[in-house]
N, C-alpha and C positions, 0 to 999 in steps of 0.2 A: 557715610554709613558706619554705624557703630556695632561691633559684635560683642555681646555680653558673654563672658566666659562660661564654659560648660564642660561636657562630659564625654561619654563613650561613643564609639562609631557603630553604624549599622553593619551587619555582618555580610550582606550580599552586595557586592559593588555594582553600581549602575553607572552608565555614561550620562553625564549631565552637561547640557549645553547652556552656558550663561550668555544671555543676550542683553546688551545695553551699551550706550555710547560713552559712559563714564569709566575711564580706565581704573580709577580707584575703587569704584563699586564692584567692577568685575573681579578685581584682584581679591577684594575682601570676601566676596561670595565664593570664589574659587578656593580660597584657603579654608573657608568653612566647610565646603563640600568635601574637600580632601580630608579634613579632620574627621568627617563622618564616615570615611572609608570608601568614598565614591571617586569616580574619575572625571574631573572637570575639563571642559574645553570652553572657549569663549569666542564670541563674534560681536563686533562693534556696531554693525548695521544690520537692518532687516534682510537685505539682499544677501549679505554674507552668511547670515544665519540659515536662510533657506537653502543656499548652496551646500552648506555643511550638512544640513539635515538630509538632503537628497543624496549626498555622497557617502554617508556612513550612518549606521544605526545609533540613535540616541534614545535613552529610556525616558528622559524627562527634560523639560526646558524650564529654566529660571529666567523669566522675562522682567528686566528692570525697567519699569515704566515711569512716566512723569517727568522725565528730562526733556528738554526742548527738542532734541534730535531724534527721539524714539517715539514713534506713533504706535503704541501697543495694540489698540484695536485693529489698525490696518494690518499689522503683522499677523495678528491672530486670524483675521479674515483670510489672508493669503494662505496661512497654514491649513485652516479648516477646508478651504476650497481645493486643496491638493489631496487627491484620493489616497496617495501613498503616505501622507503625513498627517492626515486628519485625526488619527487616533493617538498621536503623541501627546502625553499629558503636559500641560503648561501651568506653572505656578507664577502668578504675577507678583512682583516685588515692588511695593510702593510705600510712600509715607502714610502713616496711620491716619492722618487727617485728610487724605486725598480721597474722600468718599466718592466723589464723582468719577475720578479716574479708575478706582477699583471697580465701581459698578459697570462702567463702560467695558472694561476688560472681561469681567465675568459674563456680561451679555454677549460679548464677541466670541466667547468660547474658552476662556481660561477656566481651568479646573479648580483652582484654589488661589489663595492670597496669602502673602507673608509680608509683615511690616519690615521696613528697612532696619529698624533697630529690633533685633531679635535675640533670644537666647538659643544656644545650640539645640536644646530640647524641642523648641518650636520648629526649627529647620528639619530636625530629625523626624518629627511627627508628620510634617507636611510632605516630605519626601516619601516616607513609608506609605502614607495614604495614597499618594499619586502612583507609586509603583504597584501597590496592591490592586488599584483600579485597572492599571495597564495589564497586569498579569491576568486579571479576570477577563478583560476584553480579549486578550490574546488567546486564552483558553477557550472562550466561547467561539472565537473565530476559527481556531483549529478544529474544534468539534464540528463546526459547520462544514469546514473543508473536508474533514474525515467522512462526514455523512455523505457529502456529494461524491467523494471518491468511492465510497462503498456502494452507492447507488449505481455509479457508472460501471464499476467492476461487476456488480450483479447483472447488469445488462449484457455483459460478455458471455454469461452462462446461457445455455439454451432455455427458452421460455417453456418448452415442452420437449419430452423425449419421443423418439420415433415410435409409431404404432405399426405393428406388423402382426398378422394373424399367427397365433401360436407362440408369441413372444411377449415377455414382460420385462420392462426396464425400469430401474429406479436409481436415484443418485442423491448424494448429500455432500455439502461442503460446509465445514465449520472452521472459520479463521481463528487463529490464536489472537490476532489483533483485529482492528476494525476492517483492515484490508488484508488480502491474502496473496501468497505466492503460488498457491495451488490453483489448478483449473481442471475442469472436465468438459467434455463436449460429446455429443452424440447426434448424428445426422444420417440421412438416407441418401444414397446416390441414385439418381435417375438415369436411365430407365430400369436399371437392373434390380433396384430395391435393396442393394447391399447396404448393411448398416455399419457405419464407422463409429467406433468407440475410442475416446481419447481420455487419458488421465495424465496430468503433468504436475511437476513439482519444481518450481524455480528455487535455486539456492537462496538461503537467507529468508527473511520475512520483512514485513513493513512496506513502506511506500516504494522503495527501490525494487523489491521483488514483485510488488503489484504492477508496476509499470512494465516489467519484463514479462510478467504473466500475460498481460494483454497482448504484447508483441508476439510471444510464442504461440498463443492460442490463435491469433489472427493469421499468422504465417501458416500454421497447420491447416486451418480451415480454408484459407485462400488457395494454397497449393493443391489441396484436394479438389477445390472448386466444384462443389456438388451442383451448383446452379448452372454455370456456363459450360462446364466440360473443359477443364484444363489439366495439364499434367507437367511433369518436369522432364526436360531433355538437356543433354550436354550440348552447349553451343559455345564455340570458342574456348573450349577447355573448362567451361564453368556450367554448373547446373542452372537452367533458366526456366522460368514458368512460361509455358506456351499454351495456346489454345488448341485443343484437339479433343477427340472423343475419348471419354474415360473407358469406353468399352474396348479400346485398342490395347489397354493394359490390364493385366491380371491384378487381382487385389494385392497379391504379394508385391508385384512390381510397383503398384501405386504407393503402397505404404513405405517401401524402401526409398522411393523417389521423394516422397513428402519429407521423410526424416532427413535425407541428404540435403534437400533444398533448405529446410529450416536450419539445420546445423551450419551449412555454409554461409547463409545470410548473417546469422548471429556472429559466427567466428570472424568473418571478414569485416563486417561493418561495426561490430560492437565488441571486438575482442579485448579492447583496453579496459572494459568495465569488469572483466573477470566474472561475468554473470553467465550461468549455464542452467540447464534444466534436464531433469530426467523425464522420460515420457513412456507411456505404454499406449500403443495404437493397435487396434484390431479391426478387421473387416470381416463381417460374418454374413453368410447367405441365409436368409430366413427360410428358404425352401428346403435346403439340404442340411442345415446346421453346421456346415463346414466353415472354418474361419482361418484366416491368416493373421499373423501378428508380428509387430516389431517392438522389442523392448529395448529402449535406448537408455541403458544404465539404471533402469527403474527397479524398485522393489518388485519381486516376481508376483504377477497376477496369479489367481488360483482358478482352476476348473474344479467344480464341486459336483460330485456324483450324488444321486439320491440317497445312497447309504452313508454319506458324509465324508467319504474319502476324497482327498484333494490331490491335484497334480499342479506343480509349479511351472509357470511359464517364465523361464529364466531369460536374462538379457541376451539379445542377439546383436548388440552393437554398443558403442560408447554413448556417453551423455551428449546432449545437444549443445553446441555453441563453443566448444573448447578449441578444436582444430578443424580447419576446413578439409574437404576432400576425404572424409572418413567413410568407410564402407559399412553399410548396414545390410544385414540379411534378415530373412523372414522365417518364422516358424509356422506350423500349421496344426490343426486339430479339428475335431468334430464334436459338437454338442448333441447328445441324444436327448430324448424326452426326459424331463426332470433335471437335466444337467444345467449348471449355471457357470458363468464366468464372472469373477469378482476381482475388480481392480481397485487399488487403494494407494494412498501415499504413506510414507514411512512415519508420518506423525501419528498414525493409528497405533502401530506396535510400540512406538517409542514414548507414548503418553505415560505419565507417571502419576501415582497416587500421592497423598500427603507424606508418606514415609519415604518416597523416592523410588519405589518399586515400579518397573516398567510393565505395561499391559502385556506385551510380548506375543509371540507367534502362537503359543499353545492356547492362551486365553482366546485369541482370535479364532482358532480352529474350533474350540469348544463352543463359542458363540455361533459360528457358522453351522455346526452340526445341530445345535438346538433350535435354529430358525431356518432350516433348509427346506422351505416350502415354495418360496417365490422370491423374485428380486426385491420386492417391497419388504418382505419379512426379513430377508438377509440384511438389508441396509438398516432397517429400523431396529432389528434385534442386536446387531453389532453396536450401533450407537447407544442403545439402552445399556448394554453390557459395559461399554466404555465409560458412560456417565456414572454408572454405579461403582465402577472401579476407581475412577479419579476423584469422585466426590467433589469437594470444593477446591481441589488443587489447581493452581494457575496453569493454563495451557501454554506450552512452550513451542508448539508447532501447529501448523494447520493440519486439518484432517479432512480428507476427501475420499468418498466411496462411490463406486459405479458398478452396478450389477445388471446382468442380462440373463434371463432364465427361459429355456425352451419348454413350453408348456404342453405342446403336442408334437408327435413324431410323424 
């Protein structure tokens, strides 16, 4: 194999596996790849090459074909039949006059071809094209995976909010990325009709936060167990989910037990991840308007009166998932006709406009006063105000809103 002298290296290093039975050809290709700024490795036989490809990530393969011991089409078939390796780009390297061998390799799945006698610019162009195609495939694959993840996460949110005479509920979740670390839930406990409201915010954002979002949300829903009637009891010194009637526990007891169970589960089983969540949980009686709440290190929810005045529901316990056996207490209140409870995540007040100014608590209160007629107008009005404020600025955190309004007394 003859290498004709040439020029500069590609800027982005890639891992290139050189496959072929000729030591001299492999060394020549490896030197050329190295001079182009990439990282070469080599395998003398097809089996060895497949083992290396399965053991480590390679960005492209240079397959030296046409020698007696290297069956290029057979290697390519094995590569394309492997689901984990099928998308690795392969450039066949062969004599310029070996038209039949080149054709067979291209038909078997090679992405491109390079003559054995080449100028560095030819190698550079072939590698660049192969890597561009790989990046495009990777991006498309990631987009598909992100879309699947977003759809799965969307399924964790309630399909509909509880309906109760004299009450209106509304919610919105806007992720900063395609997946979110925020979550909300709302469900009714049978047979009492108590409505449970949940808003949570897992630290960080992206895939890791999204995974823990699903876990936190599922733990809270399962430990409240509105379908089967479960609750948390201390067994053997640890909080344990047991089957019993929810009517045996007051709403305040239920909420503190749910918070304690969720906290202990994450802290004991997943403490090494350093993932935690803040959460606001409320249990309200549609008949009386009375509610109990637990605020686990979350931004204070607001009770909004018809005249626009607000009352903050401050934290009653620590964040969930840091230390086991934490104590959580419950607060209480009553919603009169026209009153609303408005829970949200800190991404709302911390959202920034293009100049870097934060939306802030005062703008939030102004928006709430301007749209204080129902849960739907509160959520919609606040989101409209936030959109108008941030304009085209990039979102840096997820934003979640959940509102409940008592419409009759």
